[in-house]
N, C-alpha and C positions, 0 to 999 in steps of 0.2 A: 801511202798517204802519210803525211807528216803533220804533226800538231805542234804549234808553238806553245810552249809552256810559259806562262807569264808569272813573274814573281809576285808574291803577295804584296810587296811594297808598291809596285807599279799599279796594281789593281786598286789599292787604297787611294793612291794619288789620283787616278782617273775618276774614282767615285767622288772624291772631294771636289775636283774640278767641275764635274757634272752638277753636284749639289750647289756649288757656288754660282754657277750659271743660272740654274733654275731659281734660286733665291733672289738673284739680281733681277731677273725678268719679273718675278712676282712683285718685288719692291717697286719696279718701274710702273707696272700696271696699277698698283695701289696708289702711287704718287700721282699718276695721271688721273685716276678716279677722284682723288681728293681735290686736285686742282679744278677739275670740271665741276664738282659739286660746290666748291667754294665760289667759283665764278657765277654759277647759277644762283647760289644763295645770296651773293652780294648784289646781283642785279635786282632781285626783289620784285614784287608785283607792281610797285609804282613805276619802275622803269619799263616793264612790259606793257602796262596800260598806256603809257605815253607813246610807246612805239606803235601800238595798234590804233590809238586815238579813237576809241569807240565810246559813245556816250553811255552813261549809266542807265540801266533800265528805268523807264518812267520819266527820264529827263528829256528836255527838248535839245536836239543837237544844233550845232551852229553849222553854217554852210560848209566850212572847211572839213567837216566830218562826214559829208554826204558826197558819194560818188554818183555823178549823173552821166548816163549815156544819152547822147543826143541823136535822135533818128529823124530822118526826113520821110514823111509819108505822102509828100506832094510831088508834083512834076517840076517844081522850081529848083533849078540847079544851084548848089552851094548854100542852100538854106540851113542845113544842119551845121555846116562849118562856121558860118557867120554867127549863128545863134550860139554855138558852143563857145565862141570867143566872149560873147556877152555874158553867158552863164559863168564862165571862169572869172570874169571881171567882178561878178557879184560874190566871189569867194568860194564857189563850189569847186570840187575836184571833178574834172571832166574825164570820163573814161573813153568809151568808144564813140566815134562820130562817123555816121554812115547812113545810107538809106535804110528804111525800116526792114529789118530781117523778117518780120512777120508778114510783110507785103499786104498789110491791112489798109483799107481805105478809111481815113479818119476825116470826117466832115467837120468836127468841132475844131476849135483853135488848137487843141493839143490833147493828148492822152498821157497820163502819168501812170506808168506801170511799175508795180513794186510788189515785193513779197512780205511775209509777216515780219521779217527783221528790218525792213526798210520803211515801215509805216510812219515813224516820226520824221524821217528825212523826206518822205513823199509829201508831207504837209508843207514843208518849206518849198519844194519844187512846184507844187500846185499853185502856191502864191505867186510864182514867177509869171504865169500866163493866165490872163483873165479868161474864164470859161473853160479851163482845163478840166477834163473828165478823169477821175481816179479809176484805175483798173487794177484790182488785186490779182496777183498770180501766185505760182507755187515756188518761186525761186528761193534758194536757201540763203543767199547773201543779202546784204543790206543795200545793194545798189538800186538806183532808181532810173527808169527810162523815161525821158522826155521825148515823146513822139509828136512831131509837129504836123498838124493837119491843115486842111484846105482853108480853114477859117483863121489861121495864124497870121497876124500882122506884125506884132512886136511884143517884147517882154513888157510886163506890167512895171509901172514905176516903183522903185524900191520904197518901202514904208519905213524901214529902219536904216541907219547908216551902214554902208557897206564896209566890212572889215578890210583892212589893208592886206594886200597879197602877202602871204608868208606869216601873217599874224595868226597864230593858232593858240587856242587855250590849252593844247596838249603839251 
């Protein structure tokens, strides 16, 4: 068995190279961390609030801040789709449009289903349909379901001017 004896100078040179590589990698990681922190800091809370566009607690949201899922609980074909277009024209954000996933019979004109976070938005949606029945559920998000029932004929006439599409306070 033979051993290669390394000179002391080449061992020091290898150590210096290894140290230089490690320090360069540490410097790159630190620079990347500072860049990420600076971009997060510069974005600030006002930018994040505008991106999510959620109303302040206790304030009344505007339609463009409310996501409405339109569901058809009747046997009338296309009712959810045509109503969703009208809801969108009123300035709401339309989420899902389909038959009622709960497959519940709704005799009233509509049911408005919402969770604790969607209570303020639900009040706006209830005003869309005369005779709508509010139904609180346990969902975590702020979305509101407009479930069209057998008594549904049309959306109520708007009481306030409809905001222009794309016009958002956020």
